C-alpha positions in Angstrom: 151.6 114.4 85.1 149.6 111.1 84.5 148.2 110.5 81.1 144.5 110.1 80.6 143.4 106.6 79.5 142.4 106.2 75.9 138.7 106.8 75.4 138.3 108.8 78.6 137.4 112.1 77.0 134.8 110.4 74.8 133.1 108.7 77.8 133.2 111.9 79.8 131.7 113.7 76.9 128.9 111.1 76.5 128.0 111.4 80.2 128.0 115.2 80.2 125.8 115.3 77.1 123.4 112.8 78.6 123.3 114.5 82.0 124.1 118.2 81.6 124.8 120.3 84.7 125.3 117.2 86.9 128.6 116.3 88.6 127.2 113.1 90.2 124.7 110.5 89.2 122.4 108.3 91.2 122.8 104.5 91.2 119.4 104.3 89.4 120.7 106.5 86.5 123.8 104.4 86.1 121.8 101.2 86.1 119.8 102.6 83.2 122.9 103.4 81.3 124.3 99.8 81.7 120.9 98.0 81.8 121.8 96.1 84.9 120.8 95.9 88.6 122.3 97.8 91.4 123.6 94.7 93.1 125.8 93.9 90.1 127.3 97.4 90.1 127.8 97.4 93.9 129.4 94.0 93.8 132.2 95.3 91.5 134.9 96.6 93.9 136.3 98.9 91.3 133.0 100.7 90.7 133.4 104.4 91.8 130.5 104.6 94.1 130.2 106.7 97.3 127.6 106.2 100.0 125.9 109.0 101.9 125.6 108.7 105.7 125.7 104.9 105.5 122.0 104.8 104.7 122.0 103.1 101.3 121.9 106.4 99.3 124.6 106.1 96.7 126.1 108.6 94.3 128.6 108.2 91.5 130.9 111.0 90.4 130.8 111.4 86.6 134.6 111.8 86.3 135.2 108.5 88.2 132.5 106.8 86.2 134.1 107.8 82.9 137.4 106.5 84.1 135.8 103.2 85.2 134.0 102.8 81.8 137.3 103.0 80.0 138.9 100.4 82.3 136.2 97.9 81.6 
């Protein structure tokens, strides 16, 4: 079984405390966390973003975001 990256649980805990009862976040919510624009996040090919129906509506799974935060 793969081992969790160091700091993963702490990042996941931070996100769950900040956004209780949410499994996914909007791109706007993530931009507020990192204080950056959506273009910067979307330009990063490792950023765990999913697009809904190809219409520019994005969502980010909290688990994937926590893993991404540890890798940066």
